[in-house]
N, C-alpha and C positions, 0 to 999 in steps of 0.2 A: 753427201754423207749426212743429210739432214736427219734421217731416221736415227742415226747414232746419237745425235744431240738429245733426242727424247729420252735416252737412257743414260743421261749424264750423271745420274746419282752414283753410278759405278765408276765414273771417270777417274782414271788414274788410280783406282783402288789397288791394282797390281803394281803400277809404276811407283806409286807413293810408298808402297811397302819397302821400297829401296831406302827412302829417307828415314823411315822409322827404325829399320834395322841397322842401316849404315851408321846412325849416330850412336849405336850401342856397343861399338867395338873397341873403345879407346883403352880399356884396361886389359885386353886380351894378350896372352902370351904369343910371341911369334917364334918360339923355339919348340921343336918337337920334344915333348916331355919324356919320351922314351930314349931318343938317340942323342939329345942335346944339340942337334943340328938345326940351323935356320931352315924354315920351311919355304923361304923365297926361292924362286926359280930364275928364269931368264931375266936379265937385267932390264928394268923398265927404263923408258927414255927419261932424259933429264927434264926437269921442270922449267917451263918457259916463263919469262917475265910477262906479267899481265899487260904491261904497257905495249908489248909487241902483238898480243893476240886481240886486245880490245875487250877482254873479259876478265874481271877481277873477282868473280864469285858473289858479288853483292846484287841485291835487287834494287831497282828493276834490272832485269838482265838485258832488256832492249829499250832503246830510246823511243822507237816507234813500235806500235803493236805488231807482234810477229805471229803469223798463222802457222800452226803445226797440225797435220793430220795424223791420227793415231788409231791403230787397230788393236783392240783388246778382247779378251775372253770375258763374256758376261751375258746376262739375260735381262729381259725387261722386268721379270718378276723380282729378281735380286735388286734391280735398280729401284723399283717401287718400295721395296722393304727398306732400302738404305735411306731414302728420303723421309721415312717414317710418316707417310701419309701427308707430307707437305706438298700437295699438288694443287694446281689451280687450272682453270679453264680459260684460255685466251680467246676472246671473241672479237677484239678490235680489228677493224680492217677487213672483216670477212664479208663476202657477198651474201645477199639475202638468200636464205635457204641452204647455205653451205654449212655442213656439219661442224660444230665446234670441235677443236682438237685439244685433247688433254696434253698439257706440257708440264712436266714436273719442275718444281722449283729447284734451281741449282743449289746444291748443298753449300753451306758456308765454307767448308774446307776446300772445295774445288774453286769456288769464286775467289777465295783468298790466294790460292796458288796463281790463278790467272792474273789477278790484280797486282800481286807482288812482282811477278816476273814480267808483266806486261805482254802476255801471250793470249792468243785466241785458239782454243783447242777444238779441232773438228774431230769428234770421237765417233768411231764405229765399233759396234760390238757384234760378236758372233757367239751363239750359244755354245757353252762349254762342251756339249756332246759332239759338236761338229767342228769345233775350232781348229783342232789339229789338222784334219783333212782339208778343210776349206783354206786354211792359211798355206798349207803345203802346196795345194793346187795353184794358188795365186803366186807363190814364190817360184814354182816351176815354170809357169807361163810368163812371169815377169810383167804381168799386167795388173792394173787396178791396185797397185801397191801404195800404201801410205808413206809418210815420211818416217814414222816410227811404229814398230810393232813388237808385240810379244811373240817370241819364237815358239813354234809348235813342238819343238823338241830341244834337247841339249846339243844336237848337231855333233855328236861324238866322232862321226866319221868325216866331218868337215865337208859334207856334201853341199850344204848351203853356202859355205864359204867359197868352195870351188865354182859354184854356179855363177858367181859374179853379181848376185842379187843383193848381197850384204856388203856394206862398205867397210874398208879397213880403217879402224879408228885409232891406230897406234899413235900417229902424229898428233891427233886431237887430245889424247890422254896427257901429253906433255903440257898442254894448255889448260888442263883441268885444275880445279882448286879443291873442292870438297871430295871428289872421287880420288884424287891423288893423295889426299890426307888419309883416306881409308886404306889405300895401298901401302902407305908408310906404316900405319898402325897394324895392319894385318897382311903381311907379305904373301901369305898363302893364296890370297885372291889372285895375285899376278901369276903364281904358279899354275893355277887352274885355267886362267884365261888365255895365257900366251900359247900360241901354236909352237910347234917345233922350230919354226923360223923366228920365233920371238915377236910375232905380230899379234895384235888384239883386234878382234872384229866385233865384240859384243860388250854390252853394258850389263853388269850382274845384278840380279835380285839377291841381295845379301841376306843371309839368314840372321835371325835375331840371336846372335851367338851367345849372349849371356843368359837371357831368359829362356832360351831354347835348350840350354844344357840339360842333360839327363843324369840322374843319379839316384841315390837312396833317399826316401822320405819316410819318416817314422812318426807314428801316431803319438803325439805328446800326451794327450789325455789318457791313453792306455797306460803309459808309463807313470803318470801322476797317480792314477787309481791304484796301481800295484804298489807304488811307494807308500800311499796312504794306508793300504791294507797291511803292509809290512810294519808300519809304525803304530797303527792302531787297528786292532782286529775288528772294531765296530765301524770303522770308517767305510769299509766296502759295503757292509750291509745297509748302513744309513744312506749312502749315496744311491744305492739301487732303489730303496724304498721311496726316496724323494723324487724319483723320476729323472735323475741326472745321468742315467746311462747314456752312453754314446749312441747316436742314431735316433731315428724317429723324431719325436718332438722334444728332444733333449735340449738342455741349455748349453751355452758355449763356455761356461765356467766350471772348473773342477771344484770338488768339495772344499770347504774352507779349511778342513783339517790337513789338507795336502801340503807338506813342506816343500814347496816348489824350488826353493833355493838349493835343495839337496839333489835335484835332478841332475845326475852326472852327464856330461857330454860324451857322446859315443865317438871314439876316435880310432878304434882298431876293429879289424874284422872279427876277432874273437869276442869283443864286447858286443858287437852287433848280433852275433849268433846267440849269445847269452840272453840278450833282450828278446829275441824271437822265442827262445825257450820259455821265458817268463810269460810272454803272451800266450803261448800254447798251454801252459800249465796253470795259469791263474785266471781269475774271472776279470780279464782286463777291461771288458766293456760294461761291467757292473750290472749285468742282468740276472745274476744268480746262477749262471751255468758256466762250466769250465770247458765246454766241448764245442762251442760255436764260433770261437775266434779263428780267423785265418791269419796266422802270424805274418806270412809274407805272400802277397799276391804278385804274380809275375805273368805277363803276357808272353807267349812263345816267341814273338818277334822281338821282344826286349831282352831275351836271354843273351843275345850276342853282345848287347851293350854292357851287361854285367861282367863280361870278360875283362873290363877295365880294372876290376878289383885285383886281377892278376897281371896287370900291365899289358893286356892283350887288346889289340884292335881287331875284334871280330866283326865289326860293322863293315869295314872295307875288305878285311881278310888278309891284307898284305901290309907289312911295315918295312922300314929300312933299318938295317943294323948300323952301328957306328961307322963301319967302313963303306957304307953305301950299298951293301948287299941286300937285295929284296928277300924277305922271309915270308913264307905262307904260314900264317898264324895257326891254321886249323890242323897242323901236323906237328906242332912243337910240344915239348915236354910240359911247358907251362899250360898249354891248352888241356892236356890230359889231366894235369893236377886241378885245373879249374873245373873240369867235368866231375872229378871225384868229389870235390868240395860241394858242387851243386847237387849231385846225386845224394850226398850225405844229408843235405838240407831236406831234400824230398823224402828220403827214407825216414827221417826223423819227424815227419809230419809238419815241417816248418814252412814248406812251400805249398800253396794251394794244390790239393790233390787232383783236381781236374785241370791241372796246368796245361796239358797238351791241347785241350779244347777251349781254353779260356779266351775270351774276347772282351772288348771294351764295354759291351753291354753288361756282361757279368761283373766286370769291375765296378761299374756304377751301382749295380744292384747290391753288391756286398758292402760297398762304402756307405751307401744310404742306410743299410741295415745295421751299421755300426759294428762290422765284423773284421775289418781290415786293420792289421797292426802296422804293416810297412809295405812299401811299394818301390819298384824301380820306375821312375816317372820323370817327365819333363818338369823342371822346377816352375815353369810358367803356370802349371796346373795346381800349384800349392794352395792358392786361394780358392779356386773353384772346387777342389777336392775337400777342402775344409768346410765349405758351405754345403756340399753334398752330405758330409758326415753329420752336420748339425745345421738345421735350417735357420736357427737363431744366430749362427755365427756371423760376425760382421768384421770386415777388414778395417784395420785401424783402431778397432775397439777391443778385439780379442786377439790373443796369440794365435798364430797358425796352428791348427790341429795337426796337419801333416807338415812337419818341419824338415826341410832339406838338410842333408848331412854334407859336411866337407869330405873330400876323398879320404878313405880310411887307410890307416897304416896296416899294411899286410905284413904280419910278423914273419912270414916265410921269405921275405926279401924282395917280393915283387912290388913294383911301383904302381900304386893305385891312382886312379883319376876318375873324374866325372867325364862325361862325353858330350862334346859340343856337336851341333849338326854340321853337315857339309856346308862350307861357306857360301857356295854358289847354288842357289835353289832354282833359279830360272834365268833366262837370257832375253835381252831386248836388243833390237838391231835397228840401225838407220839404213834404209834401203837405197838402192841405186836410183830410185825415182825421186829422191829428195833433192830439191833444187839448191838448198843451202845447208849441207850436212853439218858444217862447223857450228852454225847457230843453233841447230837442233841439239847438238851435243852440249852446247853451253847450257841450254835449258835443262837437259837431263842432269848435268853436273849440279845445277842448282837444287835439284830434287834430293841430292845427298846432303844438303846443308842442314844445320841445326834449325834454322829459321823455317825451312819447308817442313821439316819433321814436326816442329812445334805447331804449325798450322793444322796438320793432320791430327796430332794428339789432342789439341785443345778444342778444335771445332769439328773434328771428324766423328765418325760413329763409335770410335773406341771399342772396336770389336776384339782386338787382340788381348789375350790374357796378360801379356806383359804390360800393356797400357793400363789395364784395369788394376793390376797390382801397384803400379807406380802412382796411379791417381788416388787409390783408396788407402794405401798403406806404404808410405815412403820408407819406413824402417824395414819392412819385409822386402821391399824392392831392392834396397841397398844390400841386404843379406844375400839375396839371390844373385845380384850382380857380382858380388865377391866370389860366390861359389862358381859362377860361370867362368870367371877369370882363371879358375884353377882347373879348367877342363883341358884335355888334349883334343886336337882336331885331326881327323884322318887326313893324311897327305894324299891328294888325288890329282891326277892329270886327266883333264876332260878328253883330250884328243887321242884318237886311235888312227894310225896311218892306214891308208887303203889296203896295203899289203898285210896289215895286222888284223883287219876286220874279219877275214875268213876264220882265223883262229878263235876270235871272240864268238862268231856265229856257231862254230862247230862245238866248242867246249863250254862257253861262258855260262849259259843258263843251266845246263845239266850239273855242272860243278857246284854252282851256287845253291841250286835246289837240294843237292845231296848233302851239303854241309848244313843247311838249315834243318833238314829232316833228322839227320843223325844227331845234331845238337840236342834236339828235344828228346830223341830216343835214349841217348846216353843219360840225360838227367832223370828221366822217369824209370830207367832200368830195363827198358825194352831191349837195349843193347848194353852188354856188360863192358867193363873197362879193363878186363883181364888182358894178358899179353896176346893170347890168340886172336881175340876179337879186334884188338888194336892193330895187329899186323894185317888182318883182313881189311880193316878200315883204310889203312895207309895204302894198301894195294889197290883198293877201289879208287882212291883219290888219283893215283897215278893213271889208272885206266880212263878216268874222266878228264884227263888233260891238264892236271895240276902243273906238271913240269912246263908244258907249253904256255899256259897262262902266266906262270911265274916268270918265264923268260921274257914274255911280252911286257910284264910290269917292270922288269929290270931294264929293258930297253927304254921304257918311258922315263924311268928314274934317271937313267944316264943322259937323257936329252934335256933334263931340267937344268 
């Protein structure tokens, strides 16, 4: 696997995302915010005494250097970019006339992990475009397998587990230290990982639960400008004349006349709507026009997340009632009321009018033009969106332009929340070819430690938005962490039994696609929300297998 070593700049980029994210879950709730039930599933094994396993979680993990082969998704181009042109040509020991071989310098963060843990990583990369197919072929054949690999899929049908190529790690989990801590802090991880028999075969790539939370972000400078205009009729005109309009080459500071202390916090849904109306009707960006502001920009794929304002989990589509009954959210009265609310925003010109065709490119364009008042967005993007809105904005020096909101109080009685990502974003496995799986597991467990995470954050490329916010503006980072801790996380079970897979194959994609399409159509008014249309909609859900999929979800819930 020597060729893999040449692409070492990507080494563990995926695996180490475990440590960065895994260290960020300590404040998360472990109670479903809608049902009040714990999200934990099958009981995890008891924790073993480190004296019995020989591993206590500290570095070095091994007394003698331990070799581990790893297969990851990556490319030479990405590797070269990661080392940031820090490459040298090694010529020592070469025969006369032999071509010199370019060998990139091993990045400090990878060297740090190897040195701390006392391991030697033999890394092989396969281009992302071919990784899934290539890895699936190798797993099927059972040949040329490394000790550790990133799985080509989430293995929902447990095909790889049944193949025998993936080792059962359940007993090793009881000897973990840092990973076991994550399971204690966030029990939903075990719910997702444990098979119906209560066995665990995979190591999770844990989402950045706090920074990855999605919710409402509101343009603070828009609000300050309107507040200034209300308190001083000349403030708005002066700000526009001085070039302080949001967007373009504007500055990151609001006019001095703005009484910032009077900027009221938005705490309710109705207050949020009123702010959007102010953005629509006033010259919020200070350019002299009251017709170019986009009060609320929303991507079609993010509309489901906004269901959280009405206590809905439209991301996964199913939730559990207090008695354990599984409910399909897309046919509830709360969903219909949510649709009426969203359609009202659209009809009032508060949602971007090309909403159905909106994409991230359009979002960037409008933000940079200084036109966007509010968004439903991942909070990790607060800093980058602020910089897009104003090229002179600097983290740590200026207040966030796009400020994340805490979950709003829904005056109609629905429990509002922000939305955290699914906890398990990817899977890693120790294969049947591994000669000493317990030691490989120990190394993986170390990657979940604060120490390993610090090496990546301090010496690594710092590509994640979360790391950038934490490094540049600790106060903003703390605020976002607090908001992320107020999110609900969809309860999901990864595994579908073989006899259930046919139901998923027949109905799953069609039902999901129909719900996504009609969600957008209801908001834009292409579909009305009157009784007749609603009954037709419910009839269509039934015809697309909603009853069958809900029964499957109920069976999954009962197994937990």
